[in-house]
C-alpha positions in Angstrom: -51.9 203.0 129.9 -48.2 202.2 130.2 -45.9 204.5 128.3 -42.8 203.4 126.5 -39.7 205.2 125.3 -38.9 205.2 121.6 -36.7 207.1 119.2 -38.5 208.9 116.4 -38.0 211.7 113.9 -40.1 214.8 114.4 -42.2 215.3 111.2 -42.3 218.5 109.3 -44.8 221.0 110.7 -44.5 219.7 114.3 -43.0 221.9 117.0 -42.0 221.4 120.6 -44.8 220.2 122.8 -47.1 219.1 120.0 -48.4 215.5 119.5 -48.0 213.5 116.4 -48.6 209.9 115.4 -46.2 207.2 114.3 -46.9 203.7 113.0 -45.1 200.9 114.9 -45.6 197.5 113.3 -49.1 198.4 112.2 -50.1 200.1 115.5 -50.6 203.8 115.8 -48.7 205.4 118.6 -49.2 208.9 120.0 -45.9 210.8 120.6 -45.4 214.2 122.2 -42.4 216.2 120.8 -40.0 217.1 123.7 -39.3 220.7 124.8 -36.2 221.0 122.7 -37.5 219.2 119.7 -37.3 220.7 116.2 -38.5 219.7 112.8 -36.6 216.6 111.4 -34.8 216.0 114.7 -34.4 212.5 116.2 -35.9 212.5 119.7 -36.3 210.0 122.5 -39.9 210.4 123.6 -42.6 208.5 125.4 -45.2 206.9 123.2 -48.6 205.4 124.1 -50.8 203.1 121.9 -53.9 204.8 120.6 -56.9 202.9 121.8 -59.6 202.1 119.2 -62.5 204.5 119.2 -60.5 207.2 121.0 -60.4 210.5 119.1 -57.0 212.1 118.8 -56.0 215.5 117.5 -55.2 215.7 113.8 -51.5 215.4 113.2 -49.2 214.6 110.2 -48.4 211.0 109.7 -44.7 210.3 109.4 -44.6 208.8 105.9 -46.6 210.4 103.1 -47.3 213.8 104.8 -43.8 215.1 105.6 -43.4 217.0 102.3 -47.0 217.8 101.9 -47.3 219.4 105.3 -44.2 221.5 104.5 -45.8 222.7 101.3 -43.1 221.2 99.1 -44.4 220.6 95.6 -43.3 217.5 93.6 -39.9 218.0 92.0 -36.4 218.2 93.4 -36.9 221.2 95.7 -37.2 218.8 98.7 -33.4 218.7 98.6 -33.1 222.3 99.5 -32.6 223.2 103.2 -31.2 219.9 104.3 -27.6 218.8 105.0 -27.9 215.5 103.2 -29.8 212.4 102.6 -29.5 209.0 104.1 -30.4 206.2 101.7 -31.0 202.6 102.9 -31.4 199.7 100.5 -33.5 196.9 101.6 -32.9 193.2 100.8 -35.9 191.4 99.4 -36.7 188.1 101.1 -36.9 186.3 97.7 -33.4 187.5 96.8 -32.1 186.4 100.3 -33.4 182.9 99.8 -32.8 182.3 96.2 -29.9 184.6 95.3 -31.8 185.8 92.2 -31.5 189.5 91.5 -34.7 191.4 92.4 -35.7 195.0 92.0 -33.7 197.3 94.2 -35.7 199.1 96.8 -34.6 202.2 98.9 -35.9 204.4 101.6 -34.6 207.9 102.3 -34.3 210.1 105.4 -33.0 213.7 105.7 -29.9 214.7 107.5 -30.9 218.2 108.8 -28.9 221.3 107.8 -26.3 222.1 110.4 -25.7 218.5 111.6 -22.0 217.8 111.3 -21.3 214.8 109.1 -17.9 213.3 109.9 -15.6 212.1 107.2 -16.0 208.6 108.6 -19.6 208.4 109.8 -19.6 204.8 111.0 -22.6 202.7 112.0 -23.0 204.3 115.4 -23.2 207.8 114.1 -25.6 206.9 111.3 -27.9 204.6 113.3 -30.5 207.3 113.9 -30.7 208.1 110.2 -30.8 204.4 109.3 -33.7 203.9 111.7 -35.5 207.0 110.3 -35.1 205.7 106.8 -36.6 202.4 107.7 -39.2 203.6 110.2 -40.1 207.1 109.2 -38.8 207.7 105.6 -39.1 210.9 103.7 -39.4 209.1 100.3 -39.2 205.6 99.0 -37.9 204.4 95.6 -38.1 201.1 93.8 -36.6 200.3 90.4 -38.8 199.1 87.6 -36.7 196.9 85.3 -36.9 193.8 83.1 -36.4 190.4 84.8 -34.1 189.2 82.0 -31.7 192.2 82.3 -31.6 191.9 86.1 -30.8 188.2 86.0 -28.5 188.0 83.0 -27.0 191.5 82.9 -27.3 193.0 86.4 -24.5 195.5 86.1 -26.0 197.0 82.9 -29.7 196.7 83.4 -31.9 199.6 82.4 -34.6 200.8 84.8 -36.9 203.6 85.9 -37.1 204.6 89.5 -39.6 207.0 91.0 -39.0 208.6 94.4 -42.4 208.6 95.9 -44.0 209.6 99.2 -46.6 207.6 101.0 -49.4 209.1 98.9 -47.8 207.8 95.7 -46.7 211.2 94.6 -43.6 211.1 92.4 -41.0 213.8 93.2 -38.0 212.8 91.0 -37.4 210.0 88.5 -34.1 208.1 87.7 -33.8 206.7 84.2 -31.0 204.4 83.3 -30.6 202.9 79.8 -29.6 199.3 79.2 -26.0 199.4 77.9 -24.4 195.9 77.7 -20.6 196.0 77.8 -18.7 192.7 77.0 -15.4 194.6 77.6 -16.4 195.9 81.1 -13.2 195.7 83.2 -13.0 198.8 85.2 -10.9 200.7 85.9 -8.9 199.3 82.9 -11.3 199.5 80.0 -14.9 199.5 78.8 -16.8 199.7 75.5 -20.0 201.5 76.6 -20.4 204.3 79.0 -22.6 203.5 82.0 -24.9 206.4 82.7 -28.2 207.5 84.2 -30.3 210.7 84.4 -32.7 212.3 86.9 -35.8 214.2 85.9 -38.3 216.2 87.9 -41.9 216.5 86.7 -40.8 215.2 83.3 -38.1 217.8 82.8 -34.4 216.7 82.8 -32.4 218.0 85.8 -29.0 216.2 86.0 -27.1 213.1 84.7 -24.1 211.0 85.6 -21.7 209.0 83.6 -18.8 206.7 84.5 -15.7 208.4 83.0 -12.9 206.1 84.3 -9.9 206.2 82.1 -7.0 203.8 81.9 -5.7 202.8 85.4 -2.7 205.1 85.0 -4.9 208.2 84.9 -7.2 207.4 87.8 -5.2 205.1 89.9 -4.9 201.3 89.8 -8.0 200.7 91.9 -10.0 204.0 91.4 -13.2 204.6 89.4 -14.4 208.0 88.3 -17.9 209.4 87.7 -18.8 212.8 86.3 -22.2 214.6 86.7 -23.7 217.1 84.4 -26.6 219.6 84.5 -29.6 219.6 82.1 -27.5 221.3 79.5 -24.7 218.7 79.7 -22.4 221.1 81.4 -20.0 219.3 83.8 -20.8 219.9 87.5 -19.0 217.4 89.8 -16.6 214.5 89.7 -17.0 211.6 92.1 -14.1 209.2 92.6 -14.1 205.9 94.4 -10.6 204.7 95.3 -10.4 201.2 96.7 -7.3 202.1 98.7 -7.7 205.6 100.1 -9.5 208.9 99.9 -8.4 212.5 99.5 -11.0 213.5 102.1 -9.2 211.5 104.8 -10.9 208.2 104.7 -9.2 204.8 104.2 -11.2 202.7 101.8 -9.3 199.4 102.1 -11.7 196.5 102.7 -14.6 198.9 103.0 -17.4 199.0 103.8 -17.3 196.1 106.2 -16.7 194.9 109.7 -13.0 195.9 109.7 -13.6 199.3 107.9 -17.1 200.6 108.0 -16.8 203.5 105.6 -16.2 203.7 101.8 -15.5 207.3 101.2 -16.4 208.9 97.8 -14.4 212.0 97.0 -16.3 214.8 95.3 -14.7 217.7 93.4 -16.4 220.6 91.6 -15.7 221.7 88.0 -12.7 223.7 89.1 -11.2 220.7 90.9 -12.0 221.9 94.4 -12.5 219.2 97.0 -16.0 219.2 98.5 -17.5 217.4 101.5 -17.5 213.6 100.7 -20.3 211.2 100.6 -20.0 207.7 102.1 -21.2 204.1 101.9 -21.6 203.0 105.5 -21.7 199.4 106.8 -24.9 199.1 108.9 -23.1 197.5 111.9 -23.0 194.2 113.8 -26.8 193.7 113.9 -29.6 192.6 111.7 -28.7 195.5 109.3 -25.8 193.5 108.2 -28.2 190.9 106.9 -31.1 193.0 105.7 -29.4 196.0 104.2 -27.3 195.9 101.0 -26.3 199.5 100.9 -26.4 202.5 103.3 -25.4 205.8 101.8 -24.7 209.1 103.5 -25.1 211.7 100.7 -23.7 215.0 101.8 -24.7 218.3 100.1 -22.3 221.3 100.1 -23.7 224.4 101.7 -25.2 227.0 99.4 -25.8 224.6 96.5 -29.1 224.7 94.5 -31.6 221.9 94.2 -30.3 221.0 90.7 -26.7 220.8 92.0 -27.7 218.5 94.8 -29.6 216.4 92.3 -26.4 216.0 90.4 -24.6 214.6 93.4 -27.5 212.3 94.1 -27.3 211.1 90.4 -23.6 210.3 90.8 -24.0 208.4 94.0 -26.9 206.3 92.6 -24.7 205.4 89.5 -21.9 204.3 91.9 -24.5 202.2 93.7 -25.6 200.5 90.5 -22.0 199.9 89.2 -19.3 199.7 91.9 -21.5 198.4 94.7 -23.6 196.2 92.4 -20.4 194.6 91.0 -19.3 193.8 94.6 -22.6 192.3 95.4 -22.5 190.1 92.3 -19.0 189.0 93.3 -20.3 188.0 96.7 -23.0 185.8 95.1 -20.3 184.3 92.8 -22.6 185.3 89.9 -20.2 187.5 88.0 -19.3 185.2 85.1 -22.9 184.0 84.6 -24.6 187.2 85.6 -23.3 189.7 83.1 -20.5 191.2 85.1 -18.4 191.3 82.0 -15.2 192.1 83.7 -12.6 191.4 86.4 -13.6 191.1 90.1 -13.9 194.3 92.0 -10.8 195.5 93.7 -12.3 195.0 97.2 -15.2 192.8 98.2 -17.8 194.1 100.7 -17.6 192.2 104.0 -21.2 191.5 104.6 
């Protein structure tokens, strides 16, 4: 049987030399981990179709068994021991054809601890993680929201979003209340604070709120978000500046063809600058048509699962406010779609 080369992520519990299975367009493929392969690494390996009726050694399937095989219980502890998360939002075919807002859908892949994440990752660097998020995700998430709110008030819609594995097990849950704001014109003014919270196993873990003040306090094109722990104690501040970044990135016309990275500055409660997270343009390929957002969410070394959850909360709130506003502008749906404010400072170029 002819062998073919393919790029895959080594599932949890698989070491060098062991075989594991992957699902390629509905067909099971048998893959052998290379000699230098380690857990969660992306490898280039030969793969052969598994003929029907041929018995194969038991091995973990990529999606649905990664956390279970590692013994990770439901909750937010899956964030420990990794360098970050890569989040990929998928465009629904119905939304592509009609332009009507549908439920946001995401898949997540891990960025292993020790992998250096550049300030400006770019589509080339992030391609392996984007592929893993689509082909071999760690978890998937889909918002559950009201159709009326999505169509008429997309920027303010309330929803619940469970992060689930392939077995349907929920690990964490995002809850966002519906908070309509007729004065929404960030970064100038707003009447209601946009916020969301994350819980694990029904217990609150972290929350995030948009805390942008008047433009003179945050910059003429900057928006600010603050995250809190379960006791409402401030943890991190995330800032999206449409012009530049304190971390070294240039955010002008980002993310898009001319500038692939929109850098989000993250500071701790004492004002110390931490490794940034980034919205990355997927590149000059089908990703530019099928992906709406690609996020590189970086976790500082030595942080707890709850602290990492707070950063995730902040990035997801930015996704549903800043990035959603830009998407609505692209669809020319801001006035009739509940945008409630002025156009975003920079439009996404895709």
